[in-house]
Backbone as CSV, one residue per row, in Angstrom:
resi,resn,N_x,N_y,N_z,CA_x,CA_y,CA_z,C_x,C_y,C_z
1,MET,50.006,90.590,105.055,51.151,89.696,105.126,51.186,88.989,106.480
2,THR,51.343,87.656,106.476,51.349,86.882,107.702,52.661,87.075,108.450
3,SER,52.566,87.330,109.746,53.758,87.421,110.572,54.200,86.025,110.975
4,THR,55.485,85.859,111.188,56.031,84.564,111.591,57.097,84.756,112.660
5,PHE,57.273,83.716,113.478,58.368,83.721,114.426,59.674,83.402,113.700
6,PRO,60.783,83.947,114.168,62.076,83.613,113.551,62.514,82.206,113.944
7,ASN,63.369,81.610,113.139,63.966,80.322,113.481,65.038,80.576,114.528
8,VAL,64.779,80.180,115.763,65.714,80.491,116.842,66.004,79.263,117.682
9,SER,67.077,79.366,118.436,67.395,78.435,119.509,67.372,79.233,120.812
10,ILE,66.785,78.659,121.845,66.735,79.291,123.159,67.533,78.417,124.121
11,SER,68.464,79.027,124.833,69.321,78.266,125.738,69.076,78.651,127.189
12,THR,69.063,77.642,128.069,69.060,77.866,129.513,70.303,77.167,130.063
13,GLU,70.449,77.160,131.374,71.625,76.510,131.958,71.650,75.014,131.672
14,ARG,70.454,74.394,131.574,70.411,72.937,131.398,69.857,72.494,130.060
15,LEU,69.186,73.385,129.338,68.412,72.988,128.166,68.746,73.817,126.939
16,VAL,68.484,73.228,125.781,68.479,73.954,124.514,67.141,73.674,123.839
17,LEU,66.435,74.738,123.489,65.189,74.639,122.736,65.500,74.996,121.293
18,ARG,65.222,74.073,120.377,65.596,74.237,118.977,64.518,73.622,118.097
19,PRO,64.592,73.829,116.779,63.634,73.167,115.897,63.795,71.646,115.959
20,LEU,62.678,70.936,115.815,62.740,69.481,115.697,63.472,69.092,114.414
21,GLU,64.193,67.966,114.465,64.956,67.497,113.326,64.687,66.008,113.109
22,GLU,64.995,65.522,111.913,64.731,64.117,111.593,65.384,63.138,112.559
23,PRO,66.592,63.388,113.065,67.157,62.455,114.043,66.342,62.330,115.331
24,ASP,65.383,63.256,115.567,64.535,63.196,116.764,63.384,62.215,116.620
25,ILE,63.161,61.667,115.423,61.936,60.907,115.142,61.726,59.758,116.118
26,GLU,62.731,58.934,116.315,62.559,57.748,117.176,62.237,58.132,118.616
27,ALA,63.008,59.065,119.177,62.785,59.485,120.562,61.451,60.206,120.706
28,PHE,61.083,60.985,119.689,59.819,61.710,119.732,58.644,60.737,119.722
29,ALA,58.689,59.733,118.860,57.606,58.744,118.797,57.478,57.999,120.117
30,GLU,58.613,57.636,120.699,58.586,56.940,121.994,57.938,57.810,123.063
31,MET,58.294,59.086,123.099,57.729,60.005,124.085,56.227,60.160,123.910
32,MET,55.771,60.258,122.669,54.355,60.499,122.412,53.495,59.262,122.662
33,ASN,54.102,58.102,122.830,53.371,56.884,123.177,53.232,56.689,124.682
34,ASP,53.799,57.577,125.472,53.674,57.486,126.917,52.212,57.605,127.342
35,GLU,51.836,56.898,128.404,50.436,56.862,128.826,49.897,58.240,129.207
36,LEU,50.698,59.058,129.885,50.206,60.376,130.276,50.021,61.284,129.068
37,VAL,50.873,61.146,128.073,50.707,61.925,126.842,49.437,61.490,126.127
38,THR,49.206,60.182,126.063,47.975,59.679,125.453,46.746,60.186,126.203
39,ALA,46.826,60.186,127.533,45.666,60.568,128.350,45.300,62.038,128.198
40,TRP,46.302,62.925,128.136,46.026,64.357,128.234,46.129,65.112,126.913
41,THR,46.475,64.435,125.828,46.544,65.110,124.532,45.638,64.404,123.531
42,SER,45.567,64.950,122.335,44.731,64.367,121.274,45.563,63.692,120.197
43,VAL,46.834,63.366,120.512,47.688,62.750,119.504,47.198,61.345,119.185
44,PRO,47.488,60.832,117.991,47.076,59.469,117.641,47.666,58.447,118.605
45,HIS,46.947,57.357,118.806,47.467,56.254,119.619,47.123,54.936,118.960
46,PRO,48.107,54.076,118.721,49.527,54.300,118.989,50.127,55.369,118.073
47,TYR,51.196,55.989,118.540,51.868,57.043,117.790,53.067,56.425,117.090
48,THR,53.026,56.379,115.772,54.047,55.683,115.004,55.196,56.607,114.619
49,GLU,56.279,55.999,114.146,57.392,56.812,113.651,56.991,57.571,112.387
50,ASP,56.047,57.041,111.621,55.533,57.790,110.471,54.787,59.033,110.933
51,ASP,54.011,58.918,112.032,53.354,60.098,112.610,54.394,61.125,113.022
52,ALA,55.455,60.646,113.670,56.516,61.553,114.124,57.206,62.219,112.946
53,ARG,57.476,61.458,111.918,58.159,62.012,110.738,57.300,63.102,110.082
54,THR,56.007,62.850,109.951,55.112,63.838,109.346,55.074,65.117,110.172
55,TRP,55.015,64.970,111.497,54.983,66.144,112.373,56.289,66.925,112.287
56,ILE,57.416,66.201,112.369,58.720,66.853,112.439,59.122,67.490,111.114
57,THR,58.818,66.840,109.995,59.299,67.333,108.699,58.287,68.208,107.974
58,GLU,57.006,68.108,108.322,55.989,68.856,107.585,55.140,69.765,108.487
59,LEU,54.441,69.176,109.437,53.432,69.925,110.189,54.041,70.940,111.149
60,ALA,55.070,70.545,111.895,55.686,71.491,112.833,56.335,72.670,112.124
61,PRO,57.121,72.449,111.048,57.672,73.610,110.332,56.592,74.533,109.780
62,ALA,55.455,73.954,109.362,54.364,74.768,108.816,53.736,75.655,109.872
63,GLU,53.773,75.232,111.151,53.260,76.082,112.220,53.959,77.440,112.202
64,ARG,55.283,77.410,111.992,56.050,78.660,111.985,55.890,79.415,110.670
65,THR,56.071,78.725,109.526,56.076,79.427,108.243,54.707,80.010,107.902
66,GLU,53.640,79.388,108.416,52.290,79.890,108.150,51.782,80.833,109.234
67,GLY,52.636,81.129,110.222,52.307,82.151,111.206,51.438,81.704,112.359
68,ARG,51.219,80.398,112.508,50.331,79.922,113.571,51.043,79.798,114.920
69,GLY,52.373,79.643,114.892,53.113,79.465,116.132,54.507,78.970,115.851
70,ILE,55.064,78.194,116.788,56.390,77.621,116.612,56.512,76.417,117.534
71,VAL,57.235,75.399,117.068,57.448,74.181,117.844,58.928,74.053,118.165
72,PHE,59.246,73.863,119.446,60.621,73.670,119.879,60.833,72.249,120.378
73,ALA,61.914,71.619,119.952,62.407,70.439,120.639,63.154,70.921,121.876
74,VAL,62.911,70.287,123.010,63.619,70.617,124.248,64.649,69.521,124.491
75,THR,65.926,69.895,124.518,66.993,68.906,124.676,67.893,69.269,125.851
76,GLU,68.514,68.250,126.444,69.492,68.498,127.497,70.749,69.131,126.896
77,PHE,71.243,70.146,127.544,72.416,70.856,127.038,73.635,69.932,126.946
78,LEU,73.838,69.101,127.961,75.049,68.287,128.011,74.960,67.033,127.152
79,THR,73.796,66.378,127.149,73.673,65.080,126.466,73.037,65.182,125.093
80,GLN,72.369,66.286,124.787,71.613,66.476,123.540,70.357,65.602,123.488
81,ARG,70.053,64.906,124.563,68.908,63.990,124.581,67.599,64.768,124.545
82,LEU,66.600,64.239,123.832,65.304,64.906,123.712,64.540,64.793,125.021
83,VAL,64.312,65.926,125.655,63.583,66.002,126.919,62.081,66.114,126.680
84,GLY,61.704,66.864,125.638,60.287,67.097,125.383,60.101,68.105,124.270
85,THR,58.934,68.724,124.241,58.647,69.772,123.261,57.868,70.904,123.917
86,VAL,58.027,72.083,123.369,57.204,73.238,123.711,56.592,73.755,122.416
87,HIS,55.301,74.018,122.432,54.573,74.426,121.231,53.815,75.715,121.518
88,LEU,54.162,76.780,120.801,53.339,77.987,120.796,52.356,77.867,119.638
89,ARG,51.069,78.025,119.914,50.048,77.783,118.904,48.918,78.796,119.044
90,HIS,48.020,78.775,118.055,46.860,79.691,118.044,47.318,81.142,118.238
91,THR,48.393,81.496,117.562,48.991,82.823,117.730,48.151,83.898,117.048
92,ASP,47.900,84.969,117.783,47.168,86.120,117.262,48.150,87.290,117.187
93,TRP,48.546,87.641,115.964,49.583,88.654,115.801,49.077,90.064,116.057
94,ARG,47.801,90.294,115.894,47.248,91.612,116.181,47.164,91.850,117.693
95,VAL,46.697,90.848,118.415,46.577,90.939,119.872,47.929,90.702,120.555
96,ARG,48.878,90.113,119.814,50.188,89.720,120.355,49.988,88.715,121.491
97,SER,49.281,87.636,121.159,48.955,86.601,122.129,49.188,85.235,121.510
98,SER,49.588,84.274,122.345,49.769,82.910,121.873,49.448,81.953,123.010
99,GLU,49.225,80.684,122.662,48.947,79.643,123.646,50.133,78.686,123.698
100,ILE,50.527,78.270,124.899,51.653,77.371,125.061,51.173,75.986,125.474
101,ALA,51.815,74.966,124.929,51.584,73.579,125.323,52.942,72.897,125.407
102,TYR,53.065,71.897,126.259,54.350,71.234,126.425,54.152,69.757,126.731
103,VAL,55.138,68.972,126.342,55.181,67.541,126.643,56.584,67.233,127.142
104,ILE,56.695,66.460,128.208,57.981,66.052,128.750,58.060,64.527,128.744
105,ALA,59.203,64.001,128.314,59.402,62.557,128.267,59.327,61.963,129.674
106,PRO,58.842,60.738,129.805,58.689,60.123,131.135,59.977,60.121,131.952
107,TRP,61.105,59.824,131.318,62.368,59.724,132.051,62.845,61.069,132.591
108,ALA,62.324,62.176,132.021,62.803,63.514,132.384,61.880,64.236,133.354
109,ARG,60.790,63.608,133.753,59.837,64.278,134.648,60.394,64.363,136.062
110,GLY,59.945,65.398,136.771,60.378,65.593,138.144,61.677,66.364,138.279
111,GLU,62.217,66.845,137.165,63.486,67.575,137.180,63.301,69.083,136.987
112,GLY,62.057,69.523,136.838,61.809,70.946,136.613,62.006,71.384,135.176
113,TYR,62.144,70.418,134.260,62.398,70.756,132.862,61.215,71.483,132.211
114,ALA,59.995,71.065,132.536,58.815,71.689,131.919,58.737,73.173,132.273
115,SER,58.904,73.488,133.553,58.820,74.894,133.966,59.997,75.694,133.423
116,GLU,61.173,75.083,133.374,62.347,75.789,132.841,62.158,76.119,131.361
117,ALA,61.678,75.137,130.593,61.470,75.365,129.160,60.333,76.339,128.906
118,ALA,59.248,76.200,129.661,58.098,77.090,129.468,58.447,78.526,129.853
119,PHE,59.188,78.690,130.942,59.583,80.031,131.369,60.516,80.682,130.355
120,ALA,61.483,79.906,129.840,62.396,80.449,128.836,61.648,80.882,127.588
121,THR,60.664,80.081,127.184,59.853,80.421,126.013,59.055,81.687,126.261
122,ALA,58.465,81.792,127.451,57.668,82.976,127.788,58.524,84.231,127.804
123,GLN,59.709,84.135,128.384,60.564,85.322,128.451,61.020,85.752,127.057
124,TRP,61.343,84.775,126.219,61.695,85.091,124.826,60.513,85.717,124.096
125,LEU,59.329,85.170,124.308,58.136,85.677,123.630,57.851,87.122,124.028
126,PHE,57.993,87.428,125.307,57.691,88.774,125.788,58.806,89.772,125.482
127,SER,60.050,89.362,125.708,61.149,90.326,125.579,61.609,90.499,124.143
128,ASP,61.697,89.418,123.402,62.216,89.497,122.032,61.112,89.740,121.012
129,GLN,59.985,89.069,121.180,58.889,89.163,120.216,57.835,90.197,120.595
130,LYS,57.976,90.799,121.758,57.101,91.888,122.208,55.636,91.463,122.299
131,PHE,55.409,90.212,122.707,54.038,89.755,122.914,53.536,90.236,124.264
132,GLU,52.200,90.246,124.417,51.579,90.804,125.616,50.788,89.780,126.428
133,ARG,50.625,88.579,125.899,49.835,87.578,126.620,50.238,86.170,126.173
134,LEU,50.370,85.287,127.157,50.594,83.873,126.898,49.506,83.109,127.632
135,GLU,48.849,82.203,126.929,47.734,81.450,127.507,48.105,79.978,127.614
136,LEU,47.595,79.343,128.636,47.811,77.927,128.862,46.491,77.301,129.288
137,ARG,46.181,76.151,128.714,44.947,75.440,129.082,45.312,74.055,129.594
138,THR,44.783,73.703,130.765,45.064,72.404,131.359,43.763,71.688,131.679
139,ALA,43.735,70.385,131.445,42.575,69.593,131.856,42.438,69.675,133.374
140,ALA,41.212,69.613,133.856,40.947,69.838,135.279,41.689,68.876,136.185
141,ASP,41.946,67.662,135.736,42.621,66.669,136.570,44.113,66.552,136.277
142,ASN,44.627,67.356,135.372,46.043,67.284,135.026,46.832,68.174,135.988
143,THR,47.032,67.664,137.198,47.653,68.478,138.240,49.117,68.802,137.940
144,ALA,49.817,67.904,137.261,51.223,68.167,136.948,51.367,69.392,136.064
145,SER,50.512,69.501,135.048,50.568,70.660,134.161,50.168,71.933,134.905
146,GLN,49.214,71.803,135.816,48.798,72.964,136.597,49.928,73.458,137.503
147,GLN,50.711,72.529,138.036,51.842,72.924,138.875,52.884,73.698,138.073
148,VAL,53.086,73.302,136.815,54.003,74.038,135.947,53.478,75.456,135.724
149,ALA,52.184,75.568,135.444,51.576,76.889,135.227,51.800,77.799,136.432
150,GLN,51.573,77.261,137.619,51.749,78.063,138.827,53.215,78.432,139.046
151,LYS,54.102,77.496,138.747,55.530,77.734,139.009,56.094,78.840,138.139
152,ILE,55.590,78.992,136.899,56.127,80.034,136.022,55.366,81.349,136.156
153,GLY,54.407,81.404,137.100,53.735,82.664,137.395,52.391,82.871,136.747
154,CYS,51.829,81.840,136.128,50.524,81.992,135.478,49.415,82.266,136.490
155,ILE,48.409,82.979,136.035,47.227,83.293,136.828,46.041,82.505,136.270
156,SER,45.316,81.818,137.148,44.125,81.087,136.729,42.991,82.073,136.457
157,GLU,42.406,81.972,135.260,41.362,82.922,134.873,39.952,82.342,134.950
158,GLY,39.833,81.025,134.978,38.501,80.448,135.040,38.468,79.041,134.474
159,VAL,37.268,78.484,134.422,37.072,77.107,133.984,36.139,77.080,132.781
160,LEU,36.556,76.358,131.759,35.692,76.092,130.614,35.066,74.715,130.836
161,ARG,33.776,74.688,131.070,33.118,73.432,131.423,32.964,72.514,130.218
162,ASN,33.286,71.227,130.417,33.120,70.210,129.366,33.819,70.591,128.060
163,ALA,34.989,71.215,128.167,35.622,71.796,126.974,36.700,70.911,126.356
164,TRP,36.980,69.761,126.954,38.059,68.926,126.428,37.697,67.458,126.561
165,ILE,38.265,66.651,125.681,38.089,65.206,125.773,39.447,64.586,126.056
166,ALA,39.598,64.068,127.259,40.803,63.337,127.646,40.563,61.854,127.381
167,ARG,41.553,61.018,127.710,41.411,59.578,127.530,41.778,58.860,128.817
168,ALA,41.071,57.768,129.102,41.329,56.981,130.304,41.388,55.508,129.940
169,ARG,42.140,54.753,130.726,42.250,53.326,130.511,40.937,52.616,130.855
170,THR,40.598,51.624,130.053,39.435,50.783,130.330,39.900,49.508,131.033
171,GLU,38.952,48.728,131.531,39.280,47.503,132.256,40.030,46.496,131.384
172,ASP,39.765,46.524,130.081,40.440,45.573,129.193,41.772,46.093,128.658
173,GLY,42.221,47.241,129.186,43.513,47.770,128.787,43.471,48.726,127.618
174,GLY,42.299,48.984,127.077,42.165,49.935,125.982,42.001,51.351,126.488
175,TRP,41.565,52.219,125.604,41.368,53.620,125.959,39.944,54.044,125.639
176,THR,39.405,54.929,126.468,38.083,55.480,126.217,38.120,56.991,126.398
177,ASP,37.288,57.704,125.662,37.236,59.160,125.774,36.484,59.567,127.032
178,VAL,36.993,60.599,127.697,36.382,61.129,128.913,36.296,62.642,128.787
179,ARG,35.081,63.180,128.853,34.922,64.633,128.762,35.301,65.283,130.084
180,THR,36.005,66.425,129.983,36.517,67.074,131.188,36.477,68.595,131.060
181,ASP,36.521,69.250,132.209,36.638,70.713,132.229,38.073,71.115,131.912
182,VAL,38.246,72.365,131.526,39.561,72.923,131.223,39.775,74.187,132.049
183,ILE,40.923,74.292,132.684,41.295,75.505,133.408,42.113,76.396,132.475
184,VAL,41.739,77.664,132.379,42.449,78.627,131.541,43.391,79.453,132.416
185,TRP,44.659,79.482,132.028,45.678,80.259,132.722,46.235,81.317,131.769
186,SER,46.735,82.399,132.333,47.393,83.403,131.487,48.653,83.899,132.165
187,LEU,49.569,84.371,131.326,50.810,84.966,131.791,51.018,86.248,131.012
188,LEU,51.265,87.352,131.722,51.558,88.640,131.113,53.001,89.020,131.429
189,PRO,53.584,89.934,130.673,54.984,90.299,130.932,55.259,90.671,132.380
190,GLU,54.345,91.408,133.006,54.585,91.829,134.386,54.521,90.676,135.386
191,ASP,53.925,89.554,134.980,53.833,88.402,135.879,55.177,87.695,136.060
192,LEU,56.134,87.974,135.166,57.419,87.281,135.231,58.336,87.823,136.328
193,ALA,57.999,88.989,136.871,58.840,89.592,137.900,58.972,88.651,139.092
194,GLY,60.189,88.334,139.431,60.435,87.477,140.586,60.451,85.993,140.284
195,VAL,59.905,85.602,139.131,59.838,84.176,138.812,61.231,83.611,138.551
196,ALA,62.091,84.391,137.907,63.433,83.907,137.579,64.183,83.478,138.837
197,GLU,64.051,84.247,139.898,64.741,83.902,141.137,64.205,82.599,141.714
198,GLN,62.887,82.405,141.619,62.282,81.196,142.146,62.718,79.960,141.370
199,LEU,63.054,80.131,140.081,63.464,79.007,139.253,64.982,78.818,139.243
200,ALA,65.694,79.636,139.997,67.153,79.612,139.934,67.726,78.243,140.287
201,ASP,67.040,77.514,141.166,67.572,76.225,141.583,67.485,75.181,140.479
202,THR,66.664,75.437,139.443,66.575,74.494,138.327,67.154,75.081,137.052
203,GLY,67.734,76.277,137.136,68.352,76.888,135.957,67.331,77.694,135.187
204,GLY,67.457,79.011,135.189,66.505,79.852,134.507,66.935,80.187,133.091
205,PHE,66.175,81.062,132.475,66.482,81.536,131.130,67.788,82.307,131.149
206,THR,68.665,82.013,130.206,69.925,82.752,130.151,70.127,83.511,128.854
207,SER,69.807,82.887,127.711,70.046,83.576,126.454,69.305,82.909,125.307
208,TYR,69.208,83.589,124.191,68.687,82.993,122.984,69.551,83.475,121.821
209,ASP,69.555,82.711,120.737,70.313,83.144,119.571,69.676,82.572,118.317
210,ASP,70.030,83.120,117.172,69.484,82.648,115.922,69.877,81.205,115.670
211,TRP,68.955,80.434,115.132,69.223,79.027,114.811,69.305,78.897,113.300
212,ASN,70.452,78.457,112.801,70.653,78.314,111.364,70.750,76.840,110.998
């Protein structure tokens, strides 16, 4: 029998992590068309509202129901505005391990939202779901993502050479594929000690509850 994550909402002082919903389609499509998202992910470009609708209504829910992971919309607590997404994927229920990926909207960058959402997800995964390992992979030149990994306490484990294809702008304004190395990071339950205090200035994990 396949194990699955429960349908939950995770709350921090500034954020609510919840399932994606159809009203998120427009904001989600806009976020996924950002140049940095295009450069560092494998999402289609241009990213249409039909792409967003398929992800939000079909593919993302299937991640949870089929036991592969879970996708959270990250929203501001006060405004309800879509800040980004956090995705637990490639989940191994026997090893109790999963991989985390995140995207933050351009307007919300520089506010500590990525580390706050990732830390809240990690704490929920370890404390509530009793997982033992969280993995993160960043392209070698994606320094912003690496800073998030370091801020939430991840340990760099090594480099996978030529393991990812990023995208870069061409002289004519188009995009071209660029092969790059990948840095592998990991987070274990014991690595979280002390991290909450360091994140206190941006609002740490406070609670989670069932999402109906």
